[in-house]
Backbone as a printed PyTorch tensor [residue, N CA C, xyz], in Angstrom:
tensor([[[  1.2000,  -1.2310,   0.1640],
         [ -0.0730,   0.0450,  -0.0100],
         [  1.0010,   1.2540,   0.0530]],

        [[  0.4840,   2.1600,  -0.8350],
         [  0.8220,   3.2420,  -1.2230],
         [  1.1840,   4.2700,  -0.3940]],

        [[  1.7110,   5.6840,  -0.5420],
         [  1.3490,   6.1260,   0.6830],
         [  0.0970,   6.9690,  -0.3870]],

        [[  0.2140,   7.5320,  -2.0730],
         [ -0.9170,   7.6620,  -2.5680],
         [ -2.4380,   7.1830,  -2.6150]],

        [[ -2.6010,   6.4520,  -1.7420],
         [ -3.8150,   4.9730,  -0.9990],
         [ -4.5520,   5.4310,   0.2810]],

        [[ -3.7500,   6.2450,   0.7940],
         [ -3.6520,   6.4520,   2.1560],
         [ -4.1920,   8.1130,   1.4420]],

        [[ -3.5860,   8.7500,   1.0000],
         [ -3.8340,  10.3530,   0.9410],
         [ -5.0960,  10.4450,   0.3440]],

        [[ -6.1050,   8.6270,  -0.4040],
         [ -7.2140,   9.2590,  -1.0650],
         [ -8.0180,   8.7530,  -0.4120]],

        [[ -7.9950,   7.5820,   0.3100],
         [ -8.9300,   7.5020,   1.6050],
         [ -9.1420,   8.6060,   2.4380]],

        [[ -7.9360,   9.4920,   3.1870],
         [ -7.9730,  10.2270,   3.9110],
         [ -9.1840,  11.3030,   3.1850]],

        [[ -8.4870,  12.1400,   2.1800],
         [ -8.8080,  12.7290,   1.1570],
         [-10.8270,  12.5380,   1.0410]],

        [[-11.0140,  11.3480,   1.0480],
         [-12.6000,  10.6240,   0.4490],
         [-12.8440,  10.5950,   1.9970]],

        [[-12.6010,  10.8050,   2.7840],
         [-13.3720,  11.2230,   4.0650],
         [-13.2980,  12.3230,   4.5190]],

        [[-12.6450,  13.1740,   4.5180],
         [-12.6840,  14.9490,   4.6420],
         [-13.9800,  15.3970,   3.8320]],

        [[-13.7620,  14.5470,   2.0560],
         [-14.4220,  15.0590,   1.2940],
         [-16.3540,  15.0990,   1.9630]],

        [[-16.1760,  13.4700,   1.8270],
         [-17.4390,  13.4310,   2.7880],
         [-17.8750,  14.5100,   3.9730]],

        [[-17.1880,  14.5410,   4.9490],
         [-17.5330,  15.5980,   6.3470],
         [-17.5330,  17.5000,   5.8730]],

        [[-16.4210,  17.2020,   4.3610],
         [-17.3160,  18.4510,   4.2530],
         [-18.4220,  19.1390,   3.1610]],

        [[-18.6220,  18.1830,   2.8350],
         [-19.8230,  18.4860,   1.5830],
         [-21.3040,  18.4180,   2.7580]],

        [[-20.8280,  18.0870,   3.9850],
         [-22.4560,  18.1860,   5.3870],
         [-22.0860,  19.8110,   5.2040]],

        [[-20.9470,  20.7720,   5.7960],
         [-20.8470,  21.6520,   6.4550],
         [-21.8210,  22.3840,   5.1870]],

        [[-22.9830,  23.4160,   5.7280],
         [-23.5370,  24.5250,   4.8960],
         [-22.4840,  25.2710,   4.4280]],

        [[-23.0650,  25.8610,   3.3040],
         [-22.7020,  27.0730,   2.5540],
         [-22.0890,  28.1250,   2.8560]],

        [[-22.5770,  28.4550,   3.3040],
         [-22.3190,  30.0260,   4.0060],
         [-20.5670,  29.9520,   5.3840]],

        [[-20.4100,  28.3250,   5.5740],
         [-19.9450,  28.2970,   6.4640],
         [-18.7850,  28.3220,   6.0050]],

        [[-18.8410,  27.1910,   4.5470],
         [-17.8060,  27.3680,   3.9020],
         [-16.9120,  28.7880,   3.4020]],

        [[-17.7470,  29.7940,   3.8050],
         [-17.4740,  31.7430,   2.9690],
         [-15.8010,  31.6440,   3.7530]],

        [[-14.5570,  32.0530,   3.3390],
         [-13.5640,  32.2950,   3.9970],
         [-13.6180,  33.3150,   4.2280]],

        [[-14.5620,  34.4640,   4.8440],
         [-14.3610,  36.1410,   5.0610],
         [-15.7580,  35.2700,   6.4270]],

        [[-16.2850,  34.4910,   6.3680],
         [-17.1800,  33.7210,   7.3510],
         [-15.6310,  33.0410,   8.2310]],

        [[-15.5200,  32.3740,   7.9190],
         [-14.6580,  31.4060,   8.4500],
         [-13.1440,  32.2250,   8.7420]],

        [[-12.4970,  33.0970,   8.6480],
         [-11.5110,  34.3010,   8.9090],
         [-12.3600,  34.9770,  10.3010]],

        [[-13.6630,  35.4420,   9.6750],
         [-13.9510,  36.5840,  10.8320],
         [-14.5440,  35.5560,  12.0840]],

        [[-14.8800,  34.5040,  11.9060],
         [-15.3340,  33.3750,  12.9850],
         [-14.2090,  33.4910,  13.8380]],

        [[-12.8400,  32.8490,  13.4710],
         [-11.8080,  32.7010,  13.7310],
         [-11.2960,  33.9950,  14.6820]],

        [[-11.0500,  34.7480,  14.2340],
         [-10.9000,  36.0120,  14.8680],
         [-11.8710,  36.4110,  15.8340]],

        [[-13.1470,  36.5680,  16.1440],
         [-14.3710,  36.7850,  16.8240],
         [-13.7490,  35.1490,  18.1410]],

        [[-13.1580,  34.3540,  17.9570],
         [-13.4640,  33.8970,  18.8580],
         [-12.0080,  34.1190,  19.9840]],

        [[-10.7290,  34.5590,  18.8470],
         [ -9.7440,  34.8060,  19.2900],
         [ -9.5580,  35.4230,  20.5020]],

        [[-10.4780,  36.8800,  20.1210],
         [-10.6230,  38.3950,  20.9380],
         [-11.4850,  37.5140,  21.6630]],

        [[-12.4640,  37.0930,  22.0300],
         [-13.2680,  36.2460,  22.9120],
         [-12.9090,  35.8020,  23.0250]],

        [[-11.7440,  34.7120,  23.8130],
         [-11.2400,  33.6640,  24.5110],
         [ -9.8880,  33.3110,  24.4640]],

        [[ -8.8030,  34.2630,  23.8510],
         [ -7.3380,  33.9010,  24.0980],
         [ -6.8770,  34.5800,  24.2950]],

        [[ -7.2500,  36.5650,  23.4560],
         [ -6.6050,  36.8460,  23.9140],
         [ -6.0070,  37.9870,  24.4440]],

        [[ -6.0840,  38.5750,  25.9020],
         [ -5.3230,  39.4800,  26.6250],
         [ -6.2180,  39.9840,  27.3200]],

        [[ -6.7960,  40.5430,  26.4490],
         [ -7.9320,  41.6970,  26.6890],
         [ -9.1390,  40.6150,  26.2480]],

        [[ -9.6560,  38.9360,  27.1130],
         [-10.6140,  38.8320,  26.5750],
         [-12.1640,  39.5330,  27.0840]],

        [[-12.9650,  38.9040,  26.5090],
         [-15.0650,  39.6580,  26.8870],
         [-14.5920,  38.4580,  28.5750]],

        [[-13.9030,  37.5480,  28.6220],
         [-14.4550,  36.6690,  30.3180],
         [-13.6400,  38.0640,  31.4740]],

        [[-11.8050,  38.3760,  30.9270],
         [-11.2600,  39.2020,  31.7550],
         [-12.4580,  40.5990,  31.7770]],

        [[-12.6020,  41.0290,  30.5920],
         [-13.6610,  42.6840,  30.4510],
         [-13.9290,  42.4470,  30.9350]],

        [[-15.2560,  41.4650,  31.4920],
         [-16.4320,  41.3990,  32.4780],
         [-16.5050,  40.7610,  33.6000]],

        [[-15.2900,  40.7680,  34.0730],
         [-14.7490,  40.5890,  35.5670],
         [-14.2680,  42.3220,  36.0540]],

        [[-13.8020,  42.4220,  35.2750],
         [-13.1500,  44.2020,  35.6740],
         [-13.7070,  45.3790,  35.7620]],

        [[-15.3640,  44.9240,  34.6600],
         [-16.1590,  45.6430,  34.5840],
         [-17.3420,  45.8850,  36.5210]],

        [[-17.1180,  44.5880,  36.5120],
         [-18.1370,  43.7750,  37.8140],
         [-17.0370,  45.0160,  39.1060]],

        [[-15.5940,  44.5380,  38.8670],
         [-15.1120,  44.7770,  39.6550],
         [-15.4660,  46.5510,  40.2510]],

        [[-14.8410,  47.1900,  38.6210],
         [-14.8770,  48.6320,  38.7480],
         [-16.3990,  48.8550,  39.3290]],

        [[-17.3050,  48.3710,  39.3270],
         [-18.5790,  48.5710,  39.9460],
         [-18.1090,  48.4720,  41.6250]],

        [[-17.6320,  47.9150,  41.8160],
         [-18.2330,  47.4130,  42.8810],
         [-16.7990,  48.2760,  44.3430]],

        [[-15.7420,  48.9380,  43.3410],
         [-15.0050,  49.7150,  43.6100],
         [-15.9090,  51.2600,  43.2990]],

        [[-16.2470,  51.9120,  42.6300],
         [-17.5420,  52.8030,  42.7380],
         [-18.3050,  52.9650,  43.4390]],

        [[-18.7710,  52.2440,  44.1420],
         [-19.6380,  51.8550,  44.8470],
         [-19.0150,  52.0870,  46.9770]],

        [[-17.4390,  51.0290,  46.6290],
         [-16.9950,  51.9790,  47.6960],
         [-16.2390,  53.1710,  47.9960]],

        [[-16.3220,  53.7720,  46.8030],
         [-15.9570,  55.2430,  46.9870],
         [-16.7010,  56.2020,  47.4800]],

        [[-17.6910,  55.9910,  46.7350],
         [-19.6380,  56.3860,  47.5100],
         [-20.0350,  56.6010,  48.4500]],

        [[-18.5720,  55.0800,  49.2020],
         [-18.9700,  55.0970,  50.8180],
         [-18.3880,  55.7500,  50.9870]],

        [[-17.4580,  55.6910,  51.0350],
         [-16.1550,  56.6460,  51.7110],
         [-16.8400,  57.8380,  52.0670]],

        [[-17.5000,  58.3910,  50.2160],
         [-16.9400,  60.1880,  50.2490],
         [-18.2970,  60.7230,  51.0330]],

        [[-19.6130,  59.9750,  50.9440],
         [-20.3260,  60.3290,  52.2820],
         [-20.3270,  59.7070,  53.0280]],

        [[-19.4170,  58.5890,  54.3780],
         [-18.5340,  59.3650,  55.5460],
         [-17.5460,  60.2910,  55.5650]],

        [[-16.8110,  60.7900,  54.5160],
         [-15.9800,  61.6670,  54.7210],
         [-17.1490,  62.8980,  55.3080]],

        [[-17.8210,  62.8680,  54.3310],
         [-18.6990,  64.0680,  54.6660],
         [-19.4580,  64.3150,  56.2120]],

        [[-19.8940,  63.5170,  56.2250],
         [-20.2110,  63.0170,  57.8560],
         [-19.3580,  63.1920,  58.7170]],

        [[-18.2370,  63.1980,  58.1600],
         [-17.1900,  63.2040,  59.7220],
         [-16.5420,  65.1490,  59.0090]],

        [[-16.4560,  64.8310,  57.5920],
         [-16.7140,  66.5750,  58.1740],
         [-17.1240,  67.4520,  58.8530]],

        [[-18.4810,  67.1220,  58.7080],
         [-19.3840,  68.1200,  59.2850],
         [-19.0570,  67.6990,  60.7290]],

        [[-19.4340,  66.3110,  61.5150],
         [-18.6540,  66.1520,  62.5390],
         [-17.4310,  67.1870,  63.6560]],

        [[-16.5360,  67.0330,  62.4810],
         [-15.4830,  67.7040,  62.7440],
         [-15.8660,  68.9000,  63.1110]],

        [[-16.4150,  69.5970,  61.8220],
         [-15.9840,  71.0810,  62.4830],
         [-17.5540,  71.6810,  63.4260]],

        [[-18.1050,  70.4350,  63.5380],
         [-19.1910,  70.9360,  65.2450],
         [-18.0250,  70.0850,  66.1870]],

        [[-17.3700,  69.9930,  65.9680],
         [-16.7370,  69.7050,  67.3680],
         [-16.0800,  70.4400,  67.4310]],

        [[-14.9910,  71.4170,  66.5580],
         [-13.9900,  72.1910,  66.9150],
         [-14.6410,  73.6000,  67.1140]],

        [[-16.1930,  73.1740,  67.1110],
         [-16.4310,  75.7290,  66.8370],
         [-17.9930,  74.7940,  68.2980]],

        [[-18.0130,  74.0760,  67.8950],
         [-19.4700,  73.6490,  69.2470],
         [-18.6790,  73.4760,  70.5140]],

        [[-18.2540,  73.7540,  71.3190],
         [-18.4270,  73.9970,  73.1890],
         [-18.6830,  73.0590,  73.7640]],

        [[-20.2860,  73.3060,  73.4470],
         [-21.7190,  71.5940,  73.7690],
         [-21.1050,  70.1900,  73.3550]],

        [[-20.6410,  70.0590,  72.2260],
         [-20.0200,  69.0040,  71.6200],
         [-18.8250,  69.1570,  72.1350]],

        [[-17.7930,  69.4340,  72.4960],
         [-16.6350,  69.4220,  73.0470],
         [-16.9980,  68.0920,  74.3160]],

        [[-17.0790,  68.7190,  74.7590],
         [-18.0540,  68.2390,  76.2460],
         [-18.7460,  67.1690,  75.9300]],

        [[-19.8090,  67.0300,  75.4700],
         [-20.2100,  65.4290,  74.8410],
         [-19.3520,  64.0500,  74.5160]],

        [[-18.3380,  64.8180,  73.4880],
         [-17.2530,  64.2280,  72.9380],
         [-16.5280,  63.4420,  73.9240]],

        [[-15.8230,  64.5220,  74.9720],
         [-14.6750,  63.9170,  76.3190],
         [-15.5810,  62.7990,  77.0490]],

        [[-17.1350,  63.2690,  77.2740],
         [-17.8090,  62.5230,  78.6970],
         [-17.6100,  60.8950,  77.9360]],

        [[-18.3850,  61.0660,  76.8380],
         [-18.7960,  59.8480,  76.0880],
         [-17.5990,  58.7870,  75.2630]],

        [[-16.2580,  59.6500,  75.0300],
         [-14.8330,  58.6850,  74.6330],
         [-14.4360,  58.9130,  75.4380]],

        [[-13.9340,  59.7840,  75.7650],
         [-12.6430,  59.2940,  77.2780],
         [-13.2210,  59.7740,  78.5810]],

        [[-14.7040,  58.7150,  78.7740],
         [-15.0090,  58.7730,  80.6820],
         [-14.5340,  60.4130,  81.3190]],

        [[-14.1930,  61.1560,  80.2610],
         [-14.5540,  62.3440,  81.5760],
         [-15.2830,  62.7920,  82.0810]],

        [[-15.6480,  63.5130,  83.2250],
         [-16.0680,  63.9850,  84.1040],
         [-15.4080,  65.2720,  84.3480]],

        [[-16.8690,  66.1450,  85.2230],
         [-16.7390,  67.3120,  86.4620],
         [-16.0390,  67.0690,  88.4130]],

        [[-15.0400,  67.7040,  88.5300],
         [-14.8630,  67.8560,  89.9550],
         [-15.9680,  66.7590,  90.4950]],

        [[-17.1820,  67.3980,  90.9490],
         [-18.1980,  67.0330,  91.1720],
         [-19.2530,  65.9320,  90.8920]],

        [[-18.7180,  65.0510,  90.1420],
         [-19.7310,  63.8710,  89.2470],
         [-18.7590,  62.9860,  89.3230]],

        [[-19.1320,  61.6850,  89.7470],
         [-19.2800,  60.8110,  89.4350],
         [-19.0140,  59.8440,  88.0440]],

        [[-18.9690,  58.7890,  87.5470],
         [-19.1490,  57.8470,  86.3350],
         [-18.7340,  56.7590,  86.6800]],

        [[-20.1360,  56.1200,  86.1360],
         [-20.3850,  55.0990,  87.0800],
         [-20.7970,  54.6600,  84.9500]],

        [[-19.4220,  53.4170,  84.5710],
         [-19.4190,  53.4690,  83.2160],
         [-19.9550,  51.0040,  83.5390]],

        [[-21.4380,  51.2710,  82.6440],
         [-22.3440,  49.6410,  82.6390],
         [-21.5910,  49.3740,  81.7120]],

        [[-21.4210,  47.6630,  81.5670],
         [-20.1930,  46.9070,  80.0160],
         [-21.5670,  45.8780,  80.3200]],

        [[-22.3420,  45.4930,  79.1350],
         [-23.1830,  45.0000,  78.7720],
         [-22.4480,  42.9230,  78.0340]],

        [[-22.8160,  42.1310,  79.0550],
         [-22.1900,  40.9860,  77.9000],
         [-22.5080,  40.2580,  76.9510]],

        [[-21.6610,  39.2950,  76.5530],
         [-22.2690,  39.2990,  75.3250],
         [-22.4490,  37.6550,  75.6850]],

        [[-23.8630,  37.0980,  75.1340],
         [-24.0100,  35.5140,  75.6490],
         [-23.1850,  35.0160,  74.6790]]])
């Protein structure tokens, strides 16, 4: 058996399956376009899977940024109030550092967690 016989058998086998492929898939432009799409979608360094993950990560980071911006605004207002209002300063010192006046006693009640 020669190499030509094997080539003929292979080509006959290949031709049978090639004829079953629809005509629009045999078009060279469709074939090249499909290969490029698959490359960009799955194999490229900036593929669609990575892009969707990065988009979700960006959304999470934007949510965190908005949260921290609102917290900064709240803290700025509280700091301004603390710097300008003596009553707020006294309240802060009493609650945070348990400070008291000379004629007062401070009783701290701690709740135990069960």
